[in-house]
C-alpha positions in Angstrom: -30.4 88.4 40.9 -33.2 86.6 41.2 -36.5 88.4 41.0 -38.5 89.3 43.8 -41.6 86.8 42.5 -39.8 83.3 43.0 -41.1 80.9 45.5 -39.1 78.3 46.6 -40.2 74.9 48.7 -37.8 73.5 51.0 -37.9 70.0 52.6 -35.6 69.1 55.4 -34.6 65.2 55.7 -31.6 65.9 58.5 -28.2 64.9 58.0 -24.9 66.3 58.6 -26.6 69.8 57.4 -28.4 69.8 60.5 -26.6 68.3 63.0 -25.7 69.8 66.5 -23.4 67.8 69.2 -25.0 65.1 71.5 -24.0 65.5 75.1 -24.6 61.7 75.8 -22.8 60.3 72.8 -19.9 63.1 71.9 -20.9 62.8 68.5 -23.2 65.0 66.4 -26.8 63.8 65.4 -29.5 65.4 63.4 -31.4 68.0 65.8 -31.7 71.4 63.6 -34.5 72.4 62.1 -35.2 73.8 58.6 -36.1 77.2 60.0 -32.8 76.6 62.1 -30.7 76.1 59.0 -31.9 79.3 57.2 -31.3 81.5 60.1 -27.5 80.5 59.6 -27.1 82.0 56.0 -26.8 85.4 56.1 -27.7 87.3 52.9 -30.8 85.1 51.6 -33.7 87.2 52.5 -32.2 89.9 50.5 -32.8 87.8 47.5 -36.4 88.3 47.4 -37.4 84.7 47.0 -40.1 83.4 49.2 -39.5 80.3 51.1 -41.8 77.5 52.2 -40.3 75.5 55.0 -41.5 72.2 55.9 -39.4 69.6 58.3 -40.0 66.4 56.8 -37.3 63.7 58.7 -34.9 64.1 60.6 -32.5 61.5 60.3 -29.0 60.6 59.0 -29.0 60.0 55.2 -27.9 56.4 55.8 -31.4 55.5 57.5 -33.3 56.8 54.8 -35.7 54.5 53.0 -37.7 53.8 49.7 -40.8 54.4 52.1 -39.3 57.7 52.7 -38.4 58.9 49.3 -41.8 57.8 47.7 -43.7 59.8 50.6 -41.4 62.6 49.5 -41.9 62.4 46.1 -45.6 62.5 46.8 -45.3 65.1 48.7 -43.3 67.2 46.1 -45.9 66.5 43.3 -48.7 67.9 45.3 -46.8 71.0 46.4 -46.0 71.6 42.4 -49.3 70.6 41.4 -50.5 73.6 43.0 -48.5 75.6 40.1 -47.5 78.7 42.5 -43.9 77.2 43.3 -40.7 77.5 41.0 -38.6 75.0 42.6 -37.9 72.7 45.3 -35.0 72.6 47.7 -34.5 69.1 49.7 -31.6 69.0 52.5 -30.2 65.6 54.1 -27.2 63.3 54.6 -24.9 63.4 52.0 -24.2 59.8 52.3 -27.2 59.1 49.9 -27.6 62.2 48.0 -27.0 60.6 44.8 -29.1 58.0 45.2 -32.2 60.2 46.5 -31.4 62.5 43.6 -31.8 59.3 40.8 -34.6 58.3 42.8 -36.5 61.1 42.5 -35.5 62.0 38.5 -37.3 58.6 38.0 -40.4 59.7 38.9 -40.3 63.5 38.7 -42.9 64.9 36.0 -42.8 68.4 36.6 -41.0 71.3 34.8 -39.7 72.8 38.4 -36.4 71.9 39.3 -35.6 69.7 42.5 -32.5 70.5 43.9 -30.8 68.4 46.5 -28.2 69.5 49.1 -26.5 68.7 52.4 -23.1 69.5 54.0 -19.7 68.1 54.5 -18.8 69.8 57.7 -21.3 70.0 60.7 -22.1 73.1 62.0 -19.9 72.7 65.2 -16.9 72.6 62.7 -14.5 75.4 61.7 -16.1 76.3 58.2 -19.4 74.6 58.1 -20.0 74.3 54.1 -24.3 74.0 54.7 -25.1 77.5 54.6 -23.3 78.1 51.4 -24.7 74.9 50.0 -28.0 75.7 50.9 -27.8 79.5 49.8 -26.6 78.1 46.5 -29.6 75.3 46.3 -32.3 78.1 46.7 -30.6 80.1 44.1 -30.5 77.2 41.5 -33.9 76.0 42.5 -35.4 79.5 42.1 -33.5 80.2 38.6 -35.8 79.4 35.4 -33.2 78.4 33.1 -33.1 75.0 35.2 -36.8 74.5 34.5 -37.0 71.1 32.7 -33.6 69.9 34.0 -35.1 67.6 36.8 -33.5 66.6 39.9 -30.3 68.1 40.6 -27.6 68.0 43.2 -26.0 71.4 44.5 -22.8 71.7 46.7 -19.4 73.4 46.6 -21.4 75.9 43.9 -21.9 73.2 41.3 -24.7 72.0 39.6 -25.0 68.3 38.8 -27.5 66.4 37.2 -28.5 63.0 38.9 -27.9 60.8 36.3 -24.4 61.7 36.7 -23.5 62.7 40.0 -21.5 61.1 42.6 -20.3 60.9 46.0 -16.5 60.9 45.2 -14.6 61.7 48.7 -15.5 60.7 52.6 -14.7 64.1 53.8 -14.0 66.8 50.9 -16.4 69.8 50.7 -15.8 69.2 47.0 -17.0 65.8 47.5 -19.2 65.4 44.6 -18.2 64.9 40.9 -19.7 64.0 37.9 -17.5 61.8 36.1 -17.1 61.3 32.8 -19.7 64.4 32.3 -18.8 67.0 34.9 -21.3 69.6 36.5 -23.8 71.5 34.3 -23.4 74.6 35.8 -22.1 76.4 38.2 -23.4 79.4 40.6 -21.7 82.8 40.7 -23.4 86.0 42.0 -26.7 84.5 42.6 -26.8 83.3 39.1 -27.0 79.9 37.3 -24.2 79.5 34.9 -24.8 76.8 32.8 -21.9 74.8 30.9 -23.7 72.2 29.4 -27.4 70.9 28.9 -28.5 68.6 31.0 -28.6 64.8 30.3 -31.7 63.1 28.4 -33.7 61.9 31.3 -35.7 58.5 30.8 -39.9 58.6 30.8 -41.2 59.5 33.9 -42.1 56.1 36.0 -45.1 55.3 37.9 -45.2 55.1 41.5 -44.6 51.8 43.2 -47.5 49.1 42.8 -45.6 46.4 45.0 -42.7 45.6 47.4 -39.5 44.4 46.0 -35.9 43.4 46.9 -33.3 44.1 44.3 -29.5 43.0 45.2 -26.3 44.6 44.4 -23.4 42.1 43.8 -19.7 43.3 43.9 -17.3 41.3 42.1 -13.8 41.0 43.4 -10.4 39.1 43.0 -10.2 35.7 43.9 -14.5 35.7 43.9 -15.5 31.7 44.0 -19.5 32.7 43.5 -20.3 31.1 47.1 -21.7 34.3 47.9 -23.5 35.1 44.7 -25.6 31.8 44.6 -26.7 33.0 48.2 -29.0 35.4 46.2 -30.8 32.7 44.4 -34.3 32.8 45.8 -33.8 35.8 48.1 -34.4 38.7 45.4 -36.6 39.6 42.8 -33.7 41.1 40.9 -29.9 41.3 40.8 -27.3 44.2 39.8 -23.8 43.0 39.3 -20.8 45.2 39.8 -18.4 43.7 37.5 -14.9 44.4 36.7 -13.8 46.8 34.2 -16.6 47.2 31.1 -18.1 44.2 32.7 -16.2 41.2 33.1 -16.6 38.4 35.7 -14.0 35.4 36.5 -15.1 32.5 34.6 -16.6 30.3 37.9 -19.0 32.7 38.2 -20.7 32.4 34.5 -22.8 29.5 35.5 -24.3 30.9 38.5 -25.1 34.2 36.4 -26.8 32.4 33.8 -29.1 30.8 36.5 -29.8 33.6 38.1 -30.9 35.3 34.9 -33.1 32.8 33.7 -35.0 33.3 36.8 -35.1 37.3 37.8 -33.4 40.2 35.7 -29.8 40.5 36.1 -28.4 43.8 35.4 -24.5 44.0 34.4 -23.0 47.4 35.5 -19.1 48.1 36.1 -17.9 48.8 39.7 -15.7 51.8 38.3 -18.7 54.0 38.0 -17.4 55.9 35.1 -17.8 54.9 31.7 -19.8 52.4 30.1 -20.7 48.8 30.3 -19.7 47.6 26.9 -21.8 44.7 24.8 -19.7 43.6 21.8 -15.8 43.9 22.5 -14.6 40.7 24.3 -16.1 37.4 24.0 -13.9 34.9 26.6 -16.2 33.0 29.0 -17.4 36.1 31.7 -16.8 38.8 29.2 -19.7 41.0 28.4 -20.8 39.9 25.2 -20.7 36.1 27.0 -22.5 37.5 29.6 -25.3 39.1 28.1 -25.4 36.3 25.6 -26.5 34.6 28.7 -29.2 37.0 29.8 -27.7 39.7 31.4 -28.7 43.0 30.6 -26.2 45.8 30.2 -26.5 49.2 32.5 -25.2 51.5 29.9 -23.1 54.1 31.6 -25.1 53.9 34.9 -23.1 53.0 38.2 -24.4 49.9 39.9 -25.9 51.9 42.6 -28.6 54.0 40.0 -28.9 50.5 38.1 -30.3 49.2 41.2 -32.4 52.2 41.8 -33.6 51.9 38.1 -34.3 48.1 38.5 -36.1 48.6 41.7 -38.3 51.1 40.3 -39.3 48.9 37.2 -39.7 46.1 39.0 -42.1 48.0 41.7 -44.3 49.3 38.6 -44.6 45.4 37.7 -42.5 46.1 34.2 -41.7 42.7 32.6 -38.5 41.7 31.3 -39.0 43.3 27.9 -39.6 46.9 29.1 -36.8 46.5 31.7 -34.0 45.5 28.4 -35.8 48.3 26.6 -35.4 51.0 29.4 -31.7 50.1 30.0 -30.6 50.0 26.4 -32.7 53.4 26.0 -30.1 54.7 27.9 -27.2 54.0 25.3 -28.9 56.0 22.5 
């Protein structure tokens, strides 16, 4: 059981966990406040954890923006700078939980953990998982064993690191996984039981100093490159979600080389599990060929995380050398 002196600040952003039926549309929409969410959790008030609850947004996860998350990160920093809060919990829609977690982790420089959670079943359904997920998230945020772990995702009593977590199912309460790594811990009997250390994190990135646009292009069978060419002049950086270990059709090579001569182009895998290789295959359109033409390998970052990292680096006006070194550091 967590001691009686722990304090957790909670920021509610909306999402399925906070949704109720809309009599007009017949569907569910974000409507519950953070206080409403906690009222539905039995036993939490017996854990001796002081909660400081704030309604920050009330929107679906799909509608969150970079500005929302930048403002949230600033609010969290201000809260943690006070020194009297042991951890943070964020509730939001699961559509973008993995992206929120990674976005915040890139900028989180405090020892206190930040835990992102949500729900796969809304409160109008049988067996809503929101109360259990929120309970576990608060327990994790208050647990001193997670100090220094950065930003985490807690659902289904599992603790995942922001670096690895993915939403892997559209409806299952066990939707969140960490491919190739697994959860770093589980919550049981009001304790976090660590099963592996958190992964090494990148250094804390600076706040954005300019607005940038970073595209994400997914390669698919029969791709003739027409849509890829349309990115030229329309973005400050591009992530290519390639086949397998980093391969594209040969007919895309010249376009990618042209783009890479003008903007940073990061080579990720559309699989989202396992690294992009750097020197195994040598045919035109292979990872070795593309890297030789100026593309930057994403290591084991999935395309969504690679896009967020590239966006963060460009927004703080990093040069190409810094961008390459940052992505390279992920492989070491």
